[in-house]
C-alpha positions as CSV (number, residue, x, y, z in Angstrom):
1,M,-21.9,-41.7,2.5
2,S,-20.3,-42.7,-0.8
3,V,-19.1,-40.3,-3.5
4,N,-21.9,-41.4,-5.8
5,A,-24.5,-40.7,-3.1
6,V,-23.0,-37.2,-2.6
7,Y,-23.2,-36.3,-6.3
8,E,-26.7,-37.8,-6.5
9,A,-27.9,-35.7,-3.6
10,L,-26.3,-32.6,-5.0
11,G,-27.9,-33.3,-8.4
12,R,-31.4,-33.7,-6.9
13,F,-31.0,-30.5,-5.0
14,V,-29.9,-28.5,-8.1
15,V,-32.8,-29.9,-10.2
16,R,-35.4,-29.4,-7.5
17,Y,-34.4,-25.9,-6.7
18,R,-32.9,-24.9,-10.1
19,W,-34.4,-21.4,-10.2
20,A,-33.2,-20.7,-6.6
21,V,-29.7,-21.8,-7.7
22,V,-29.9,-19.5,-10.8
23,V,-31.0,-16.5,-8.7
24,F,-28.3,-17.2,-6.1
25,W,-25.5,-17.1,-8.7
26,L,-27.0,-14.0,-10.4
27,A,-27.0,-12.3,-7.0
28,V,-23.4,-13.3,-6.4
29,V,-22.4,-11.8,-9.8
30,V,-24.4,-8.5,-9.1
31,L,-23.0,-8.1,-5.6
32,T,-19.4,-8.9,-6.8
33,S,-19.7,-6.3,-9.6
34,A,-21.1,-3.7,-7.3
35,T,-18.5,-4.1,-4.5
36,M,-15.3,-4.8,-6.4
37,P,-13.1,-1.8,-7.5
38,N,-13.6,-0.5,-11.0
39,L,-11.4,-2.3,-13.6
40,S,-10.1,1.0,-14.8
41,N,-8.7,1.8,-11.4
42,E,-6.9,-1.6,-11.4
43,V,-5.4,-0.9,-14.8
44,N,-4.4,2.6,-13.8
45,D,-2.9,1.4,-10.5
46,N,-5.1,3.6,-8.4
47,N,-4.7,2.3,-4.9
48,G,-7.2,4.8,-3.6
49,A,-10.0,2.6,-5.1
50,F,-9.2,0.0,-2.5
51,L,-9.3,2.3,0.5
52,S,-12.2,4.0,2.4
53,S,-12.0,7.7,3.2
54,S,-11.3,6.8,6.9
55,Q,-7.9,5.2,6.1
56,P,-5.0,7.4,7.4
57,S,-3.4,7.8,3.9
58,M,-6.7,8.8,2.3
59,R,-7.3,11.3,5.2
60,A,-3.9,12.7,4.6
61,A,-4.5,12.9,0.8
62,N,-7.8,14.8,1.4
63,L,-6.1,17.0,3.9
64,A,-3.5,17.8,1.3
65,A,-6.1,18.5,-1.5
66,P,-5.1,22.2,-1.6
67,L,-1.5,21.2,-2.3
68,L,-1.3,17.9,-4.2
69,G,-3.1,14.9,-5.6
70,S,-3.1,11.4,-4.1
71,G,-2.5,7.8,-5.2
72,A,0.2,5.2,-5.7
73,N,1.5,3.1,-8.4
74,G,2.4,-0.6,-8.5
75,R,2.0,-4.1,-9.9
76,I,0.9,-7.5,-8.8
77,T,3.1,-10.6,-9.2
78,R,1.4,-14.0,-9.2
79,I,3.1,-17.3,-8.6
80,T,1.7,-20.7,-9.7
81,I,3.1,-23.9,-8.1
82,V,2.4,-27.2,-9.8
83,A,3.1,-30.7,-8.4
84,Y,3.0,-33.8,-10.7
85,R,3.6,-37.5,-10.3
86,T,3.9,-40.1,-13.0
87,G,2.0,-43.4,-13.0
88,A,-1.4,-44.4,-11.6
89,L,-2.3,-45.1,-7.9
90,T,-1.1,-48.4,-6.6
91,T,-2.4,-50.7,-3.8
92,A,0.3,-49.3,-1.5
93,D,-1.2,-45.9,-1.9
94,V,-4.5,-47.0,-0.3
95,R,-3.3,-49.9,1.9
96,R,-3.1,-47.8,5.1
97,P,-5.5,-44.8,4.6
98,G,-5.1,-43.7,8.2
99,V,-1.3,-43.5,8.0
100,T,-1.5,-41.8,4.6
101,L,-4.0,-39.3,6.0
102,G,-1.9,-38.6,9.0
103,I,1.3,-38.1,7.1
104,G,-0.5,-35.9,4.5
105,A,-2.1,-33.8,7.3
106,L,1.3,-33.3,9.0
107,V,3.0,-32.3,5.8
108,F,0.2,-29.8,4.9
109,L,0.2,-28.4,8.4
110,A,4.0,-28.0,8.3
111,L,3.7,-26.1,5.0
112,A,0.8,-24.0,6.4
113,I,3.2,-22.7,9.1
114,G,4.8,-20.6,6.4
115,A,1.5,-18.7,6.1
116,L,2.1,-17.1,9.5
117,G,4.7,-14.8,7.8
118,Y,2.3,-13.8,5.0
119,K,1.7,-10.1,4.5
120,S,0.0,-8.8,1.4
121,S,2.4,-6.7,-0.7
122,G,-0.1,-4.2,-2.0
123,F,0.6,-2.7,-5.4
124,G,3.8,-0.8,-4.9
125,G,6.8,-1.1,-7.1
126,S,8.9,0.8,-9.5
127,A,10.9,0.0,-12.6
128,S,14.6,0.7,-12.7
129,A,16.8,1.5,-15.7
130,P,19.2,-1.2,-16.9
131,K,22.6,-1.0,-15.4
132,G,25.1,0.9,-17.5
133,S,22.4,2.7,-19.5
134,D,22.1,6.5,-20.0
135,A,18.9,6.5,-18.0
136,A,20.7,4.7,-15.1
137,A,23.5,7.3,-15.2
138,G,21.0,10.1,-15.2
139,N,19.1,8.7,-12.3
140,A,22.3,8.3,-10.3
141,A,23.2,11.9,-11.0
142,L,19.7,13.1,-10.0
143,Q,19.9,11.0,-6.8
144,R,23.3,12.5,-6.0
145,Y,22.7,16.2,-6.6
146,F,18.9,16.4,-6.0
147,P,18.2,13.6,-3.5
148,A,15.0,15.1,-2.0
149,R,13.4,15.5,-5.5
150,S,14.5,12.2,-7.0
151,A,13.4,9.9,-4.1
152,N,9.6,10.1,-4.6
153,P,9.3,12.1,-1.4
154,A,6.6,11.4,1.2
155,N,4.3,14.3,1.9
156,L,3.9,15.3,5.6
157,I,0.8,17.3,6.0
158,L,-0.1,19.6,8.9
159,S,-3.4,21.6,9.2
160,R,-3.6,24.7,11.4
161,S,-6.5,26.8,12.6
162,Q,-4.6,30.0,11.8
163,P,-2.4,31.0,8.8
164,V,1.2,29.9,9.2
165,W,2.5,33.3,8.4
166,N,0.9,34.7,11.6
167,D,3.3,32.6,13.6
168,P,6.0,31.1,11.3
169,G,8.1,30.2,14.3
170,R,6.0,27.1,14.6
171,L,7.6,25.8,11.4
172,V,10.9,25.7,13.2
173,A,9.5,23.5,15.9
174,V,8.0,21.1,13.3
175,E,11.2,20.9,11.3
176,A,13.3,20.3,14.5
177,T,11.1,17.4,15.5
178,L,11.2,15.8,12.1
179,R,14.9,16.2,11.6
180,G,15.6,15.0,15.2
181,S,13.7,11.7,14.6
182,G,16.3,10.3,12.3
183,A,13.5,8.9,10.0
184,F,14.4,11.2,7.1
185,T,17.5,11.7,5.0
186,Q,16.2,14.9,3.3
187,L,13.5,17.4,4.3
188,S,12.1,20.4,2.5
189,G,9.6,22.8,3.9
190,P,8.3,26.4,3.6
191,L,11.4,27.9,5.1
192,D,13.8,26.2,2.6
193,A,11.4,25.6,-0.3
194,N,14.1,26.0,-3.1
195,G,17.2,25.5,-1.0
196,T,17.5,29.2,0.2
197,Q,16.9,29.3,3.9
198,L,14.4,31.9,5.2
199,T,14.1,32.8,8.9
200,P,10.6,32.9,10.4
201,T,11.0,36.7,10.8
202,R,12.0,37.1,7.1
203,Y,9.2,34.8,6.0
204,E,6.6,36.8,7.9
205,A,8.0,40.1,6.5
206,L,7.9,38.8,2.9
207,H,4.3,37.7,3.3
208,A,3.4,41.1,4.6
209,M,5.1,42.7,1.6
210,L,4.1,40.3,-1.2
211,G,0.9,38.5,-0.1
212,P,0.2,34.9,-0.9
213,P,3.1,33.3,-2.8
214,Q,0.6,31.6,-5.3
215,R,-0.1,35.1,-6.8
216,L,3.5,36.1,-7.5
217,Q,4.9,36.5,-11.0
218,L,7.6,34.1,-12.2
219,V,10.2,36.9,-12.4
220,K,10.7,39.5,-9.7
221,P,9.3,43.0,-10.7
222,P,12.2,45.5,-10.8
223,A,10.3,47.9,-8.5
224,L,10.4,45.5,-5.5
225,A,13.1,46.4,-3.0
226,I,14.1,42.9,-2.2
227,S,16.7,40.5,-3.5
228,A,15.9,38.0,-6.3
229,A,17.0,35.2,-4.0
230,D,14.5,36.2,-1.3
231,Y,11.7,36.7,-3.9
232,N,12.3,33.3,-5.5
233,A,12.6,31.6,-2.1
234,Y,9.3,33.0,-1.0
235,R,7.6,32.3,-4.3
236,A,8.7,28.6,-4.0
237,T,6.7,28.3,-0.8
238,A,3.5,28.1,-2.9
239,G,4.2,24.4,-3.2
240,F,4.3,24.0,0.6
241,V,1.7,26.3,1.9
242,S,-2.0,26.5,0.8
243,N,-3.6,29.7,-0.4
244,A,-5.2,30.3,2.9
245,G,-2.0,29.5,4.8
246,T,-3.7,26.9,7.0
247,V,-2.3,23.7,5.4
248,V,1.5,23.2,5.3
249,Q,3.5,20.2,3.9
250,F,7.0,19.0,4.2
251,E,8.5,16.8,1.5
252,A,10.7,14.1,3.0
253,A,13.0,11.4,1.7
254,L,12.6,8.4,4.0
255,A,15.7,6.9,5.7
256,A,14.1,3.5,5.2
257,G,14.5,3.8,1.4
258,N,12.5,4.7,-1.7
259,Q,8.8,4.8,-1.2
260,S,8.2,1.8,-3.4
261,S,10.4,-0.5,-1.2
262,T,9.1,-2.8,1.4
263,A,11.2,-1.2,4.1
264,A,9.7,2.2,3.4
265,I,6.1,0.8,3.5
266,N,6.8,-0.9,6.8
267,A,8.3,2.3,8.2
268,I,5.0,4.2,7.8
269,P,3.7,3.6,11.4
270,Q,7.0,5.2,12.7
271,I,6.6,8.1,10.2
272,R,3.1,8.7,11.4
273,T,4.2,8.7,15.1
274,V,7.0,11.2,14.3
275,L,4.6,13.5,12.5
276,S,2.1,13.2,15.3
277,A,4.8,14.5,17.8
278,A,5.6,17.3,15.4
279,A,1.9,18.2,15.1
280,R,1.6,18.4,18.9
281,A,4.8,20.6,19.1
282,S,3.4,23.1,16.6
283,G,-0.2,23.2,17.7
284,A,-1.6,21.7,14.5
285,V,-5.2,20.7,14.6
286,D,-4.8,17.8,12.1
287,H,-2.0,15.9,10.3
288,G,-1.3,13.0,8.0
289,V,1.2,11.2,5.8
290,A,0.4,11.1,2.1
291,G,2.3,9.5,-0.8
292,E,2.9,6.1,-2.3
293,A,4.3,4.3,0.8
294,A,1.4,5.5,3.0
295,A,-1.3,4.4,0.5
296,V,0.3,1.0,-0.1
297,Y,0.6,0.4,3.7
298,D,-3.1,1.1,4.2
299,V,-3.9,-1.2,1.2
300,N,-1.9,-3.9,2.9
301,Q,-3.6,-3.5,6.2
302,V,-7.1,-3.6,4.6
303,A,-6.2,-6.6,2.5
304,N,-4.8,-8.5,5.5
305,H,-7.9,-7.8,7.5
306,D,-10.3,-8.6,4.7
307,L,-8.4,-11.9,3.9
308,K,-9.1,-13.2,7.4
309,V,-12.7,-12.2,7.3
310,V,-13.4,-13.4,3.8
311,V,-11.8,-16.8,4.4
312,A,-13.7,-17.4,7.6
313,V,-17.0,-16.3,6.2
314,A,-16.4,-18.4,3.0
315,I,-15.6,-21.6,5.1
316,V,-18.6,-21.2,7.3
317,A,-20.9,-20.5,4.3
318,I,-19.6,-23.5,2.3
319,G,-19.9,-25.7,5.4
320,I,-23.6,-24.7,5.9
321,L,-24.4,-25.3,2.2
322,L,-22.7,-28.7,2.2
323,A,-24.5,-29.7,5.4
324,L,-27.9,-28.8,3.9
325,V,-27.2,-30.5,0.5
326,L,-25.6,-33.7,1.9
327,R,-27.7,-33.9,5.0
328,S,-24.6,-34.8,6.9
329,L,-22.2,-33.1,9.4
330,V,-19.2,-35.4,8.9
331,A,-18.7,-35.1,5.2
332,P,-18.8,-31.3,5.1
333,L,-16.3,-31.2,8.0
334,Y,-13.8,-33.3,6.0
335,V,-14.2,-31.1,2.9
336,I,-13.9,-27.8,4.8
337,V,-10.8,-29.0,6.8
338,S,-9.1,-30.3,3.7
339,V,-9.8,-27.2,1.7
340,A,-8.6,-24.9,4.5
341,I,-5.4,-26.9,5.1
342,S,-4.7,-27.0,1.4
343,Y,-5.2,-23.3,1.1
344,L,-3.0,-22.5,4.1
345,A,-0.3,-24.9,2.8
346,S,-0.3,-23.2,-0.6
347,L,-0.1,-19.8,1.0
348,G,2.7,-21.0,3.2
349,V,4.8,-22.4,0.3
350,A,4.3,-19.2,-1.7
351,T,5.3,-17.0,1.3
352,V,8.5,-19.0,2.0
353,V,9.4,-19.1,-1.7
354,S,8.8,-15.4,-2.3
355,S,10.6,-14.3,0.9
356,T,13.8,-16.4,0.4
357,S,14.3,-16.3,-3.4
358,A,16.9,-14.0,-4.7
359,A,16.4,-11.5,-7.5
360,I,16.3,-13.3,-10.9
361,P,16.2,-11.9,-14.4
362,A,12.7,-11.4,-15.8
363,S,14.0,-12.8,-19.2
364,A,17.3,-13.9,-20.7
365,S,17.6,-10.8,-22.8
366,G,15.3,-8.4,-21.0
367,S,16.4,-5.5,-18.8
368,G,13.8,-5.9,-16.1
369,W,14.2,-7.8,-12.8
370,L,11.9,-9.8,-10.7
371,S,12.7,-9.4,-7.0
372,A,11.2,-10.9,-3.9
373,S,11.1,-8.7,-0.8
């Protein structure tokens, strides 16, 4: 079937079923608008818009609702690759179409191999201050003296059936498991909320005397017969224990790196395994990892799964439509195979380039950096 015949058949189909074509594209627009995330969520970098409530990071965020919010920030970087050749086609270009087709297919398949290493990067990322600036010096000092607070800590959430102050010794078991894993460089919890260590016995006694820490005044009342250090240490646990005492969190700096880094995102499965062991050791009824890295990891997993499904469905749907329009099985097969190989080759080139290129300046005079990870 010639190219002219293909376009002629396609034209007749569109003219004959013009209203069906219009309705089809209107349905595509409506369904796309209804299923895609809201643009405001994209602009505000709300990764939660891309995840269902069943995803581990969303479950952890919901579990931590009495303590903190949820979400992650980030950006998308797009790469465009253009190939250009001067001059028109010559006789040599079409003299041996079989050889040309074979060589082209081999080249594209070789490029497509790079797609095997593709993993969606999510929307994580953080901006760093220019080297030598006051902001960079301040960040370095913050990292040095307050590492747990400056490293965008991950939130390790545990839910219990009974208030934690009824058996605070369970917190020691949790902390021992987490510290012994080697997955964290810093760890803060209810027994050392502000840097002052409380024993389980002391924590239980302070709760019996003062009640829930969320209700305490900022400054210790003079009438209380306890030290200001103990008062402040117990009051600081309000950020680690819920009002009812059934939800507890630990703030952890990951040994893999800052939460916006690829290494930290890839370490999330290990972090979840460690927390699961800590939950079993303490008798927790539920647990989860919340924070930027966990959310971005789940976005990546969903995106990778959806990519495979969408590409397969799109190829099959396009093949069926072409077969119906062209009334042929061979021509659609050529089109689908060429499109699929071209797509995989482009994805492979982009994957290889982004994974091997070094960090380059975003602009000659700018302070930002574009890095491939």
